[in-house]
LUMTOR-734655 format. One record per residue: residue in one letter; chain; x, y, z of N, C-alpha, C in turn. Coordinates in pm, whole numbers. Example, Ala and Ser with C-alpha at 12.3 -4.5 7.8 and 13.67 -1.06 7.14 Angstrom:
ATOM code unit   n.xx   n.yy   n.zz  ca.xx  ca.yy  ca.zz   c.xx   c.yy   c.zz
ATOM    a    A   1319   -569    780   1230   -450    780   1320   -330    780
ATOM    s    A   1285   -225    708   1367   -106    714   1290      3    787
//
This chain:
ATOM code unit   n.xx   n.yy   n.zz  ca.xx  ca.yy  ca.zz   c.xx   c.yy   c.zz
ATOM    x    A   4058  19618   6502   4074  19472   6449   4192  19408   6557
ATOM    x    A   4164  19289   6587   4249  19197   6653   4298  19106   6568
ATOM    x    A   4441  19131   6549   4556  19043   6488   4588  18921   6579
ATOM    x    A   4552  18796   6550   4601  18717   6632   4726  18648   6564
ATOM    x    A   4866  18641   6633   4984  18599   6595   5023  18474   6657
ATOM    x    A   5002  18338   6589   5031  18246   6647   5199  18223   6662
ATOM    x    A   5239  18130   6770   5370  18112   6780   5416  18031   6677
ATOM    x    A   5544  18029   6645   5597  17942   6567   5650  17804   6660
ATOM    x    A   5580  17682   6630   5607  17564   6726   5732  17515   6731
ATOM    x    A   5778  17422   6837   5909  17380   6821   5897  17241   6743
ATOM    x    A   6004  17216   6704   6050  17098   6599   6119  16963   6703
ATOM    x    A   6062  16879   6710   6091  16754   6785   6227  16698   6706
ATOM    x    A   6312  16631   6794   6407  16515   6735   6359  16407   6779
ATOM    x    A   6452  16292   6719   6400  16160   6746   6403  16138   6887
ATOM    x    A   6493  16239   6997   6496  16198   7119   6374  16223   7210
ATOM    x    A   6295  16299   7147   6146  16337   7219   6066  16169   7225
ATOM    x    A   6074  16098   7135   6023  15980   7144   6083  15918   7271
ATOM    x    A   6180  15914   7252   6284  15855   7400   6239  15899   7518
ATOM    x    A   6223  16037   7516   6164  16114   7639   6058  16026   7699
ATOM    x    A   5943  16004   7613   5822  15945   7650   5835  15783   7685
ATOM    x    A   5909  15757   7616   5938  15589   7643   6009  15588   7777
ATOM    x    A   6102  15667   7780   6170  15659   7902   6106  15681   8043
ATOM    x    A   6013  15788   8026   5893  15823   8126   5828  15684   8162
ATOM    x    A   5780  15617   8052   5695  15504   8095   5789  15396   8136
ATOM    x    A   5897  15370   8081   5974  15272   8149   6028  15285   8288
ATOM    x    A   6053  15392   8317   6072  15431   8448   5957  15399   8548
ATOM    x    A   5828  15454   8505   5717  15445   8578   5684  15284   8601
ATOM    x    A   5703  15208   8495   5692  15079   8511   5765  14995   8627
ATOM    x    A   5899  15058   8617   6012  15001   8738   5919  15039   8859
ATOM    x    A   5875  15144   8868   5834  15202   9023   5731  15114   9054
ATOM    x    A   5630  15065   8972   5514  14992   8997   5539  14844   9016
ATOM    x    A   5659  14787   8951   5711  14667   8960   5793  14671   9091
ATOM    x    A   5854  14737   9137   5923  14758   9281   5815  14728   9385
ATOM    x    A   5681  14827   9368   5587  14826   9459   5514  14682   9480
ATOM    x    A   5513  14610   9364   5449  14468   9349   5580  14350   9380
ATOM    x    A   5684  14407   9400   5787  14310   9484   5866  14215   9357
ATOM    x    A   5830  14276   9246   5891  14185   9137   6058  14200   9145
ATOM    x    A   6130  14129   9100   6249  14094   9095   6324  14127   8963
ATOM    x    A   6258  14108   8865   6279  14146   8733   6225  14294   8703
ATOM    x    A   6272  14398   8724   6213  14524   8715   6208  14598   8566
ATOM    x    A   6292  14555   8474   6305  14604   8340   6400  14530   8254
ATOM    x    A   6355  14546   8139   6442  14465   8006   6537  14570   7951
ATOM    x    A   6515  14694   7976   6606  14795   7918   6726  14805   7985
ATOM    x    A   6835  14772   7922   6979  14782   7968   7051  14895   8019
ATOM    x    A   6962  15007   7955   7040  15142   8041   6992  15162   8154
ATOM    x    A   6851  15147   8173   6817  15119   8300   6840  15030   8408
ATOM    x    A   6880  14921   8361   6915  14838   8455   7079  14854   8516
ATOM    x    A   7130  14929   8442   7276  14969   8468   7304  15095   8536
ATOM    x    A   7227  15191   8524   7245  15312   8558   7122  15371   8666
ATOM    x    A   7171  15456   8738   7059  15520   8804   7006  15624   8765
ATOM    x    A   6858  15607   8778   6770  15722   8715   6660  15781   8820
ATOM    x    A   6613  15902   8828   6510  15939   8936   6397  15853   8885
ATOM    x    A   6272  15875   8955   6146  15822   8931   6083  15944   8827
ATOM    x    A   6009  15875   8758   5905  15990   8666   5850  16080   8735
ATOM    x    A   5801  16052   8866   5733  16143   8959   5827  16199   9051
ATOM    x    A   5869  16340   9056   5984  16374   9163   5932  16292   9322
ATOM    x    A   5794  16331   9336   5749  16311   9492   5766  16168   9514
ATOM    x    A   5793  16050   9424   5786  15939   9424   5932  15882   9482
ATOM    x    A   6054  15970   9466   6204  15927   9473   6202  15929   9648
ATOM    x    A   6314  15845   9657   6373  15816   9783   6370  15935   9876
ATOM    x    A   6451  16023   9857   6441  16150   9944   6341  16212   9953
ATOM    x    A   6254  16266   9837   6128  16320   9842   6043  16254   9925
ATOM    x    A   6033  16099   9928   5944  16030  10022   5993  16070  10178
ATOM    x    A   6120  16059  10209   6158  16090  10342   6145  16219  10382
ATOM    x    A   6152  16311  10283   6121  16462  10316   5968  16461  10362
ATOM    x    A   5883  16407  10274   5753  16428  10291   5679  16362  10410
ATOM    x    A   5729  16222  10457   5685  16155  10567   5746  16189  10673
ATOM    x    A   5895  16201  10673   5962  16216  10825   6013  16347  10864
ATOM    x    A   6015  16449  10762   6014  16574  10802   5911  16671  10785
ATOM    x    A   5822  16662  10683   5697  16745  10704   5588  16702  10764
ATOM    x    A   5540  16557  10745   5435  16512  10799   5453  16425  10955
ATOM    x    A   5546  16411  10983   5586  16321  11109   5492  16341  11209
ATOM    x    A   5449  16482  11232   5361  16536  11318   5297  16671  11294
ATOM    x    A   5207  16729  11356   5177  16867  11341   5285  16948  11392
ATOM    x    A   5312  17067  11309   5400  17164  11345   5359  17287  11301
ATOM    x    A   5433  17387  11377   5394  17540  11348   5471  17558  11202
ATOM    x    A   5424  17668  11138   5467  17721  11024   5637  17740  11034
ATOM    x    A   5658  17824  11106   5808  17828  11152   5884  17693  11152
ATOM    x    A   5831  17579  11232   5895  17459  11251   5910  17400  11092
ATOM    x    A   5788  17413  11040   5799  17333  10893   5891  17425  10811
ATOM    x    A   5903  17520  10789   5989  17598  10697   6108  17561  10723
ATOM    x    A   6160  17579  10873   6317  17546  10914   6341  17396  10870
ATOM    x    A   6266  17303  10900   6292  17172  10899   6297  17140  10746
ATOM    x    A   6212  17166  10659   6218  17143  10516   6342  17232  10431
ATOM    x    A   6366  17349  10453   6500  17436  10418   6621  17337  10459
ATOM    x    A   6636  17309  10607   6740  17249  10635   6779  17122  10571
ATOM    x    A   6658  17034  10588   6671  16928  10499   6717  16939  10343
ATOM    x    A   6660  17036  10289   6690  17041  10151   6849  17097  10123
ATOM    x    A   6898  17165  10192   7001  17220  10188   7097  17118  10157
ATOM    x    A   7107  17006  10245   7183  16880  10238   7142  16785  10157
ATOM    x    A   7000  16787  10166   6944  16690  10065   6983  16526  10078
ATOM    x    A   7009  16511  10180   7083  16387  10215   7013  16313  10356
ATOM    x    A   6934  16193  10331   6891  16140  10445   7001  16089  10583
ATOM    x    A   7097  16087  10528   7219  16031  10627   7219  16163  10704
ATOM    x    A   7255  16282  10668   7279  16396  10711   7176  16438  10833
ATOM    x    A   7042  16421  10803   6935  16464  10865   6921  16359  10977
ATOM    x    A   6965  16226  10975   6956  16118  11077   7060  16128  11147
ATOM    x    A   7204  16180  11109   7294  16222  11200   7252  16340  11294
ATOM    x    A   7159  16447  11254   7131  16558  11322   7013  16510  11424
ATOM    x    A   6947  16418  11392   6844  16372  11486   6934  16272  11594
ATOM    x    A   6994  16207  11541   7077  16103  11665   7168  16219  11764
ATOM    x    A   7217  16305  11717   7280  16380  11804   7187  16498  11904
ATOM    x    A   7108  16573  11825   7007  16648  11898   6870  16605  11919
ATOM    x    A   6822  16485  11866   6688  16477  11914   6599  16524  11790
ATOM    x    A   6513  16577  11846   6409  16643  11734   6453  16757  11698
ATOM    x    A   6457  16755  11561   6525  16884  11496   6448  17003  11468
ATOM    x    A   6468  17094  11575   6376  17216  11556   6427  17338  11531
ATOM    x    A   6355  17460  11489   6423  17593  11487   6406  17614  11633
ATOM    x    A   6342  17605  11732   6341  17648  11859   6455  17600  11935
ATOM    x    A   6532  17493  11890   6634  17465  11955   6784  17450  11865
ATOM    x    A   6758  17514  11755   6852  17520  11649   6989  17628  11721
ATOM    x    A   7109  17575  11714   7219  17662  11726   7309  17612  11632
ATOM    x    A   7349  17744  11540   7451  17715  11444   7575  17662  11503
ATOM    x    A   7643  17700  11615   7777  17656  11632   7766  17482  11665
ATOM    x    A   7649  17426  11729   7641  17300  11764   7625  17232  11634
ATOM    x    A   7539  17273  11527   7526  17203  11425   7643  17205  11333
ATOM    x    A   7728  17310  11327   7853  17345  11246   7967  17218  11307
ATOM    x    A   7977  17200  11453   8065  17142  11484   8031  16985  11464
ATOM    x    A   7914  16948  11465   7877  16813  11445   7910  16782  11288
ATOM    x    A   7876  16862  11202   7891  16839  11071   8025  16835  11040
ATOM    x    A   8134  16937  11115   8267  16926  11088   8321  16796  11135
ATOM    x    A   8278  16721  11223   8314  16603  11285   8274  16501  11181
ATOM    x    A   8175  16509  11120   8135  16414  11023   8247  16401  10886
ATOM    x    A   8236  16531  10846   8320  16554  10718   8477  16512  10752
ATOM    x    A   8539  16521  10877   8681  16510  10902   8676  16359  10910
ATOM    x    A   8568  16267  10937   8579  16145  10930   8567  16073  10798
ATOM    x    A   8535  16178  10697   8519  16109  10562   8365  16113  10492
ATOM    x    A   8289  16157  10592   8148  16113  10574   8057  16238  10470
ATOM    x    A   8032  16190  10378   7958  16309  10284   7845  16364  10354
ATOM    x    A   7807  16498  10362   7713  16546  10422   7593  16620  10321
ATOM    x    A   7650  16620  10185   7551  16694  10113   7545  16582   9996
ATOM    x    A   7415  16587   9945   7383  16503   9806   7443  16548   9692
ATOM    x    A   7497  16473   9601   7523  16531   9495   7423  16561   9364
ATOM    x    A   7293  16554   9417   7182  16617   9314   7216  16735   9287
ATOM    x    A   7234  16840   9368   7261  16982   9337   7370  17047   9380
ATOM    x    A   7394  17126   9293   7530  17202   9324   7501  17308   9406
ATOM    x    A   7573  17331   9513   7547  17450   9621   7661  17526   9619
ATOM    x    A   7664  17662   9597   7748  17760   9600   7820  17767   9752
ATOM    x    A   7928  17813   9774   7993  17818   9920   7943  17940  10014
ATOM    x    A   7862  18026   9967   7842  18141  10052   7911  18198  10146
ATOM    x    A   8053  18157  10097   8155  18243  10184   8161  18397  10172
ATOM    x    A   8113  18467  10045   8122  18599  10018   8014  18657  10101
ATOM    x    A   7915  18594  10119   7762  18644  10208   7778  18629  10349
ATOM    x    A   7828  18519  10394   7844  18477  10533   7989  18452  10596
ATOM    x    A   8080  18476  10528   8228  18480  10573   8264  18364  10653
ATOM    x    A   8217  18248  10643   8274  18115  10697   8367  18065  10589
ATOM    x    A   8464  17992  10649   8574  17901  10583   8509  17792  10524
ATOM    x    A   8404  17714  10594   8349  17610  10544   8194  17624  10465
ATOM    x    A   8145  17558  10382   8043  17577  10291   7906  17551  10395
ATOM    x    A   7941  17442  10466   7814  17402  10551   7804  17503  10656
ATOM    x    A   7888  17576  10717   7873  17683  10816   7807  17800  10755
ATOM    x    A   7843  17857  10615   7773  17953  10548   7614  17904  10536
ATOM    x    A   7577  17784  10492   7441  17724  10493   7377  17756  10609
ATOM    x    A   7446  17698  10712   7380  17707  10856   7342  17852  10879
ATOM    x    A   7435  17946  10843   7409  18099  10886   7301  18142  10779
ATOM    x    A   7293  18094  10652   7158  18132  10557   7037  18086  10611
ATOM    x    A   7025  17958  10697   6903  17919  10750   6888  18003  10835
ATOM    x    A   6967  18039  10928   6929  18124  11026   6875  18254  10994
ATOM    x    A   6942  18312  10881   6908  18425  10836   6758  18429  10769
ATOM    x    A   6748  18306  10698   6589  18295  10641   6489  18305  10745
ATOM    x    A   6512  18223  10863   6417  18208  10954   6397  18352  11033
ATOM    x    A   6508  18427  11056   6501  18558  11139   6430  18666  11051
ATOM    x    A   6412  18635  10915   6369  18729  10822   6206  18717  10790
ATOM    x    A   6164  18616  10880   6000  18590  10882   5984  18523  10777
ATOM    x    A   6053  18413  10719   6047  18355  10577   5893  18283  10602
ATOM    x    A   5872  18214  10696   5749  18152  10704   5634  18204  10674
ATOM    x    A   5607  18342  10722   5483  18422  10721   5491  18465  10569
ATOM    x    A   5615  18520  10502   5599  18525  10396   5564  18440  10286
ATOM    x    A   5615  18294  10311   5554  18185  10235   5415  18183  10236
ATOM    x    A   5353  18160  10368   5225  18171  10376   5134  18276  10300
ATOM    x    A   5175  18384  10306   5123  18485  10244   5099  18510  10108
ATOM    x    A   5218  18448  10013   5239  18431   9873   5120  18396   9812
ATOM    x    A   5072  18479   9682   4968  18457   9623   5000  18337   9518
ATOM    x    A   5122  18296   9494   5154  18217   9384   5254  18124   9418
ATOM    x    A   5283  18014   9345   5421  17963   9355   5519  18041   9290
ATOM    x    A   5484  18100   9198   5615  18198   9151   5648  18313   9266
ATOM    x    A   5557  18346   9348   5607  18435   9455   5698  18381   9554
ATOM    x    A   5648  18234   9576   5718  18168   9676   5875  18134   9607
ATOM    x    A   5870  18126   9505   6022  18121   9416   6111  18246   9407
ATOM    x    A   6012  18341   9399   6087  18482   9388   6156  18536   9543
ATOM    x    A   6082  18474   9629   6123  18497   9763   6209  18423   9790
ATOM    x    A   6241  18293   9765   6363  18220   9769   6473  18273   9688
ATOM    x    A   6452  18312   9581   6570  18375   9512   6621  18487   9551
ATOM    x    A   6557  18563   9654   6591  18682   9701   6742  18653   9811
ATOM    x    A   6757  18540   9847   6836  18520   9934   6962  18448   9873
ATOM    x    A   7072  18503   9966   7214  18468   9915   7248  18328   9887
ATOM    x    A   7301  18278   9800   7342  18132   9742   7231  18059   9689
ATOM    x    A   7115  18103   9696   7015  18044   9633   6982  18078   9495
ATOM    x    A   7016  18004   9389   6989  18025   9244   6836  18003   9199
ATOM    x    A   6819  18031   9041   6707  17988   9008   6642  17856   9039
ATOM    x    A   6750  17747   8998   6697  17624   9008   6663  17563   9165
ATOM    x    A   6753  17603   9248   6734  17566   9372   6608  17625   9436
ATOM    x    A   6572  17755   9384   6455  17836   9427   6339  17758   9389
ATOM    x    A   6319  17711   9265   6208  17646   9219   6217  17496   9307
ATOM    x    A   6308  17416   9313   6305  17310   9374   6243  17330   9532
ATOM    x    A   6315  17425   9620   6261  17434   9737   6122  17490   9772
ATOM    x    A   6098  17572   9655   5937  17612   9627   5856  17489   9625
ATOM    x    A   5899  17408   9557   5829  17273   9529   5813  17194   9668
ATOM    x    A   5938  17186   9729   5924  17115   9857   5842  17192   9974
ATOM    x    A   5831  17314   9959   5750  17374  10061   5598  17359  10030
ATOM    x    A   5563  17332   9912   5451  17312   9857   5385  17174   9901
ATOM    x    A   5477  17090   9926   5443  16954   9980   5370  16956  10115
ATOM    x    A   5381  17071  10175   5339  17097  10321   5186  17161  10286
ATOM    x    A   5146  17201  10432   5029  17259  10436   5042  17399  10416
ATOM    x    A   5180  17460  10420   5197  17604  10412   5165  17664  10296
ATOM    x    A   5143  17598  10175   5093  17646  10063   5011  17542  10000
ATOM    x    A   4943  17585   9914   4851  17465   9829   4865  17521   9690
ATOM    x    A   4950  17543   9628   4944  17576   9467   4951  17427   9404
ATOM    x    A   4881  17454   9283   4901  17327   9179   5060  17348   9128
ATOM    x    A   5083  17218   9088   5237  17177   9037   5233  17245   8908
ATOM    x    A   5103  17250   8856   5103  17318   8701   5120  17477   8723
ATOM    x    A   5164  17509   8804   5140  17669   8816   5275  17752   8747
ATOM    x    A   5373  17688   8772   5509  17739   8784   5627  17632   8721
ATOM    x    A   5708  17685   8647   5841  17593   8642   5939  17666   8586
ATOM    x    A   6071  17635   8645   6201  17697   8631   6277  17573   8578
ATOM    x    A   6330  17562   8452   6413  17466   8419   6568  17460   8477
ATOM    x    A   6633  17345   8512   6757  17366   8561   6860  17314   8462
ATOM    x    A   7003  17336   8479   7094  17278   8371   7074  17149   8296
ATOM    x    A   7014  17045   8369   6998  16942   8313   6897  16948   8246
ATOM    x    A   6787  16994   8274   6669  16997   8185   6707  17067   8034
ATOM    x    A   6760  17202   8068   6805  17245   7955   6879  17170   7837
ATOM    x    A   6966  17071   7883   7050  16990   7803   6941  16910   7750
ATOM    x    A   6850  16826   7820   6759  16762   7744   6656  16815   7674
ATOM    x    A   6637  16939   7677   6547  16984   7579   6602  17009   7450
ATOM    x    A   6742  17029   7457   6806  17053   7347   6820  16927   7273
ATOM    x    A   6820  16815   7341   6841  16705   7263   6700  16652   7211
ATOM    x    A   6587  16715   7281   6452  16639   7241   6401  16741   7131
ATOM    x    A   6450  16858   7092   6426  16950   7024   6528  17014   6908
ATOM    x    A   6502  17005   6793   6607  17063   6709   6603  17210   6704
ATOM    x    A   6494  17269   6738   6440  17394   6715   6308  17425   6824
ATOM    x    A   6317  17527   6890   6252  17557   7011   6122  17628   6943
ATOM    x    A   6137  17685   6825   6044  17786   6769   6053  17903   6836
ATOM    x    A   5914  17946   6874   5897  18082   6939   5883  18038   7093
ATOM    x    A   5928  17942   7127   5921  17901   7295   6068  17900   7366
ATOM    x    A   6028  17937   7482   6156  17944   7570   6172  17809   7639
ATOM    x    A   6262  17768   7718   6268  17633   7782   6153  17588   7874
ATOM    x    A   6109  17706   7953   5983  17690   8050   5841  17666   7946
ATOM    x    A   5855  17743   7862   5737  17704   7782   5735  17551   7692
ATOM    x    A   5873  17511   7664   5877  17378   7623   5836  17279   7735
ATOM    x    A   5862  17306   7844   5817  17213   7942   5660  17179   7957
ATOM    x    A   5610  17327   7952   5461  17325   7967   5441  17272   7818
ATOM    x    A   5464  17275   7731   5426  17231   7606   5418  17073   7606
ATOM    x    A   5530  17000   7677   5515  16871   7661   5425  16813   7748
ATOM    x    A   5421  16874   7888   5329  16850   7996   5172  16853   7944
ATOM    x    A   5167  16949   7880   5003  16971   7813   4981  16867   7745
ATOM    x    A   5081  16806   7660   5065  16710   7539   5070  16556   7582
ATOM    x    A   5104  16539   7705   5143  16399   7739   5048  16289   7711
ATOM    x    A   4920  16316   7714   4827  16212   7670   4834  16177   7527
ATOM    x    A   4820  16268   7451   4821  16278   7297   4968  16207   7257
ATOM    x    A   5068  16244   7346   5225  16188   7301   5221  16036   7339
ATOM    x    A   5173  16003   7456   5151  15821   7475   5082  15756   7381
ATOM    x    A   4959  15825   7338   4869  15742   7250   4944  15763   7118
ATOM    x    A   5018  15855   7070   5075  15847   6941   5185  15740   6929
ATOM    x    A   5233  15733   7045   5340  15614   7041   5283  15474   7097
ATOM    x    A   5156  15449   7117   5098  15335   7138   5142  15314   7297
ATOM    x    A   5160  15385   7386   5235  15352   7497   5099  15387   7617
ATOM    x    A   5096  15301   7707   4999  15283   7830   5076  15331   7928
ATOM    x    A   5059  15463   7951   5140  15504   8051   5090  15494   8199
ATOM    x    A   5158  15445   8296   5097  15434   8415   5110  15541   8524
ATOM    x    A   4991  15613   8524   5000  15758   8586   5039  15710   8740
ATOM    x    A   5049  15820   8849   5019  15802   8975   4921  15819   9037
ATOM    x    A   4855  15675   9020   4712  15673   9058   4603  15783   9023
ATOM    x    A   4623  15807   8886   4529  15930   8825   4587  16040   8816
ATOM    x    A   4710  16072   8903   4782  16215   8909   4851  16208   8754
ATOM    x    A   4826  16293   8679   4929  16310   8546   5082  16350   8588
ATOM    x    A   5146  16354   8484   5288  16424   8512   5280  16555   8539
ATOM    x    A   5309  16631   8630   5327  16753   8634   5430  16846   8594
ATOM    x    A   5447  16963   8573   5552  17056   8527   5693  16998   8582
ATOM    x    A   5688  16993   8725   5822  16944   8803   5858  16818   8751
ATOM    x    A   5782  16709   8740   5790  16596   8688   5871  16631   8550
ATOM    x    A   5792  16680   8451   5854  16673   8312   5990  16750   8298
ATOM    x    A   6008  16858   8394   6128  16931   8405   6222  16804   8425
ATOM    x    A   6207  16741   8535   6307  16635   8585   6350  16530   8478
ATOM    x    A   6218  16493   8391   6230  16401   8295   6339  16458   8185
ATOM    x    A   6309  16573   8144   6420  16616   8054   6589  16616   8099
ATOM    x    A   6572  16635   8219   6732  16596   8304   6764  16469   8278
ATOM    x    A   6680  16379   8311   6700  16216   8302   6695  16170   8166
ATOM    x    A   6622  16238   8059   6656  16207   7942   6786  16242   7872
ATOM    x    A   6830  16335   7915   6960  16415   7886   7084  16283   7915
ATOM    x    A   7056  16239   8041   7175  16135   8076   7116  16011   8005
ATOM    x    A   7008  15944   7953   6983  15849   7925   7023  15846   7778
ATOM    x    A   7014  15979   7699   7054  15999   7564   7190  15985   7533
ATOM    x    A   7268  16003   7651   7438  15995   7645   7465  15845   7583
ATOM    x    A   7351  15735   7614   7392  15597   7592   7326  15571   7466
ATOM    x    A   7204  15588   7467   7091  15567   7369   7108  15644   7233
ATOM    x    A   7169  15764   7237   7184  15832   7143   7314  15925   7138
ATOM    x    A   7427  15869   7138   7557  15923   7161   7589  16025   7055
ATOM    x    A   7549  15990   6948   7572  16103   6844   7499  16236   6864
ATOM    x    A   7437  16258   6962   7349  16389   6979   7414  16440   7114
ATOM    x    A   7468  16559   7092   7546  16613   7218   7484  16721   7269
ATOM    x    A   7490  16748   7392   7421  16865   7493   7517  16954   7504
ATOM    x    A   7459  17063   7574   7536  17200   7603   7656  17168   7672
ATOM    x    A   7641  17091   7761   7767  17089   7873   7899  16968   7806
ATOM    x    A   7838  16898   7697   7897  16829   7616   7951  16682   7704
ATOM    x    A   7871  16660   7807   7910  16535   7886   7868  16400   7793
ATOM    x    A   7935  16293   7797   7905  16183   7718   7884  16062   7788
ATOM    x    A   7897  16053   7923   7867  15929   7997   7792  15953   8124
ATOM    x    A   7710  15848   8166   7648  15849   8287   7714  15823   8414
ATOM    x    A   7722  15907   8512   7814  15869   8612   7766  15751   8699
ATOM    x    A   7628  15772   8752   7597  15699   8850   7537  15557   8785
ATOM    x    A   7600  15458   8869   7591  15322   8836   7440  15301   8927
ATOM    x    A   7360  15200   8881   7243  15137   8951   7296  15049   9058
ATOM    x    A   7261  15084   9174   7253  14969   9304   7149  14972   9360
ATOM    x    A   7097  14839   9375   6947  14828   9408   6963  14858   9582
ATOM    x    A   6853  14942   9623   6837  14965   9760   6718  14884   9821
ATOM    x    A   6717  14771   9897   6633  14691   9919   6573  14733  10058
ATOM    x    A   6588  14863  10116   6525  14931  10219   6383  14986  10173
ATOM    x    A   6284  14907  10206   6150  14928  10166   6112  15098  10194
ATOM    x    A   6037  15141  10089   5974  15292  10105   5827  15265  10131
ATOM    x    A   5803  15316  10270   5668  15315  10297   5598  15459  10234
ATOM    x    A   5546  15433  10101   5500  15549  10028   5389  15636  10096
ATOM    x    A   5403  15770  10100   5313  15847  10170   5303  15999  10065
ATOM    x    A   5217  16036  10029   5219  16167   9927   5152  16286  10014
ATOM    x    A   5163  16395   9966   5088  16510  10039   4944  16475  10043
ATOM    x    A   4868  16470  10177   4757  16448  10184   4656  16529  10092
ATOM    x    A   4690  16655  10052   4600  16718   9964   4583  16650   9824
ATOM    x    A   4683  16565   9790   4683  16512   9643   4583  16383   9665
ATOM    x    A   4515  16338   9767   4437  16257   9780   4475  16114   9713
ATOM    x    A   4614  16089   9728   4655  15944   9671   4661  15873   9781
ATOM    x    A   4679  15872   9937   4707  15798  10019   4608  15689  10039
ATOM    x    A   4471  15722  10012   4373  15600  10040   4401  15495   9931
ATOM    x    A   4448  15541   9821   4470  15422   9695   4594  15355   9742
ATOM    x    A   4692  15421   9814   4795  15330   9878   4779  15218   9974
ATOM    x    A   4666  15257  10041   4621  15123  10137   4575  15003  10077
ATOM    x    A   4548  15025   9947   4495  14892   9875   4579  14817   9789
ATOM    x    A   4723  14854   9821   4818  14797   9775   4838  14659   9828
ATOM    x    A   4877  14555   9782   4910  14417   9852   5006  14419   9935
//
């Protein structure tokens, strides 16, 4: 006799409603900017502070990666992996542009650790930040022995390429396998391995669904703890899948007409990010509810960037034809 034991469901707090309202409001800002509207939102928190898009792939840095790093021209698997990992290690458009300005086309074929390290040393000594503040990167000194973090990371990229990473990525049977492969390298923890696997999956190297696998980061874990008073029999990755699967029901429950990305619903990576952003938003909207880290304010202030983004998504998503219809 088969006995089915159902899992104890999670118990939501009032912040979960804020999670869905935030997702909808942030997506409305995305479309308002596309339409060229000056008035983007009436939400005072969103007007004052910087938040990422509801869809990760629509963010400025992801857009630059997709259009200018991955799909700028046809490239070999080795070159694609090299360019994606190099860009994501620093995750800063200005750093990539600096490398291009100095070396021309950025390629694994012409990569030389010493030259790249020297250029980045000069930039740092001039006071220019070379890393984005989005991710915390460990120094890698114990693994590669260099005194400066970026020198260790350049050695890491060289090590990854020489270990035939591109072929291993292409042979992976799942997104989780790509994640585990990346996780095996020094200085790359669980959250970064998931982020890099997502970035590699934007390319033609792999073709996994973004609904295949998720790994919550520290910010998402904080957001989850604010959105749920009890996780029930679910772990944090389960919770992300739980809300992703329920998105249509939740928007309907709250009377929200959510503007999808031209028919593409929120994916696991998007809902993971939304927990992180909701954690920040709730510091102002729900100051009485603390998170694991105990942070009480939002550091980043919104500063409008009027440099237009020529939106382009991975062609396999079949969204770019719809972009051509925009005014």
